N, C-alpha and C positions, 0 to 999 in steps of 0.2 A: 317213577324212582328218577330219571331224567328230568321231568318236571319238577320235582321237589328240590332237585341240586340248584336248579337255576332261580328256584325262588328264593332258596337260601344266600345267594349272592347277590340277587335283584341284578337292577339293569346292568348290561355289558354293554361300554362304550369306547371300549379299546378300536375299534372298527373308524370310530370318528375321525381319526389319525394316520388314516390310509388312503391319501390323495392317488394311489395309482391303483384303488380297487375299481374294478368296472364289471365284474361280474360276479351272482351270489345265486348259488344252489341250494336250498334249503331241504333236508328229508323228511322235517316235520314242521309243520307249518304252525305249531304253538310258538315256536324260537323266535317268531316276529313281535310276540309280544315282551323279551327279554334281551333280543340284539338289537341296540341302535344303530342302524345302519344310514352311512351316507347316500342315500338314495337319488340324490339330487343327481351323483354322480355315475350313477349304473350304467348300462346300455345293455344288460340282460339279468332278468330276473327268475328264478323258477323255483315253485312253493310247490313239491311233491305233494300226494296224498298220504294222510294218515288218519288215526285212528283216535288221536290224542283228540280232545274235547279244548277249542280254543277261541279265541275272539275274533269273528271274521272280521269285527270291524274295521280291525289292523289295517286292511286293504283298502278300505278306505279314507285312514288316513295317510296311508302310504303312496297310493298310486297318485294321486295328485301332485306328486312332487317329483315323480319321475321322470321330468322333463327330457333326459338324454334317451331315454330307454326305447332300444329296438329290438328286442327280445322280451316278449311275457308268457310265462305259463304257471297256469294256478290250479289248482283243485279247490273247489267249494266245498264246506262239508255236507253231509246228507240230512242234519237235522234241519236244514231251513232256514233262509238267512234273507232277510228284506232289505240289508244295507244298500243294496245297488238299484235304489229306484229312479225313478224315472225326474225324477225332481232333481236329483243329482246330477252335476256335469262334471267331467272329467277327460281333459283333454291329453292326448299323448301325443305330441306334435310330431316324433321322430319312429315311432312303431313299426316295424316292418312286418314282423312276426307275431302271432297271437295266437294261445292255445289255452283253452279253458274247458273243465270238467265240472258239471254241474246236475242237481239233482231234481233242479224244479225251476221252470221257466220265471218267476219271479226271481230266484235268486243270480239271474245271466247277466255277465258285466256289459252286454252289449247294451241293455238298455239306457246305458250310463254314459258311455265312453264314445270320443271322438277321435279318430286316428286317421288323419288324410293322409298319410303315406303308407298304410297298410296294405302290403301285398300277400301275405299267406295266413289264410284264418281256417283252424281247428275248432271243432267244439266236439265232444262228448256230453251226451245229453241222456239222463236216466232215470227213469219214471215219468215216462211222455204223458202227462194228465192234462197236459195244457200246450201239443204242441202250436196250436194255432196262435196263442201269447209270443211260442219263439218265434213263428212265423213272422209276426206284426213288428218286433223286437228287431229282428234280423233285418227287415227291410225298411225302417226308420233308422236304423244303423246306419245302413247303406247309402239311404239318402243325406241323410246328416254330413256323413263323413266325405261323401264324392270319390272314394277310393277306387283305384283300379286295381281289383284285386288279380293277382295270377294263379292262387290255387286256393281253392276252398273244401273243406275236407269236413265231414259232418258223419257223425258216428252216434244215431240215435237208439237206444236201446230197447228192442223189441220184442213181442212174441209173433209166432209163426202167423197165427190168425189175427191178426193185426197190421201186418205185414205191407198188403194192397194199398190199406188208406194213408199211412206212414209215408211209403214210396211215393203217394202224387202227393203230398205236404210239402217233402222233400225236393223233387223236383221242380215245384212251385217256388220254393226258393232259390235254385240255382237259376230258373228262366229268369227272374228278379233279378240275381244278380247280374247276368249277362246282358239284359239289357239297357241295365243301368250303367255298363262299361260298355258302351257300345256297341253291343249286337243285337239289335231289335229285332231281327228277323230270325235270329238262332231257333226259334221254338218252330220254325216251320218245315216240313221235313225237304222241300226243294233245297234249303240250303246248310242242313246238316252235315252234308260232305264239303262245306267251301271254308268250313273254319279247323283250325287246329285244334279243338277241345276233343276231350274223353272224359267219359263218365262212366265210374265202375260202380257195379251195388254188388257186396258180398254178403251172402248169409241173410240171416233172418233176425237171428237174437247172437251178438249184434252183428249189423251191417253197416256197411260204410259207403257213403257216395263222394266220389272226388272228382271235382271238375279243375283243370286246368289248362293254360293257353299261354 
């Protein structure tokens, strides 16, 4: 019903004349198709998950123009989206916090963005059919951005019989992050007590792994 209303009005450009608009939060992702936003001046963009079909290519169009963005939170559709290919390059030079929900390793935004100032990264990943691919993308993202993360939160949705296997992959991700951030010896038992890190694993379906320093 709401989508039909927006279709009847067409593109809404009223926000282009709002020079003080800095933060946008949308409860429905499809609104990106109808709202013409001054994304160049935004410092915060949050697009909540919804059940309405929308064209996720809107993210590919909008994000490269978000050069002042400090905080980004997006949910990608469960149907599958191949817009974030490794051939795409998106630089978010001021981004410090990123929270993303995706349902497929091929959908994740980490494979194409560079965020040199990122401090906090949170990933919710469902249907872990290609966790190895996600590990590769996360490693390449970290190497490309050379960012010193202060917090990494990873929520893979798993079942109990796969818990230990997935946990090993997640720990590999965390150790890679720590090594690239100047803690090359963190994986050695004798050095674990020397750093103000903590890793928390909660449950199996889902479970969360958190590292911060």
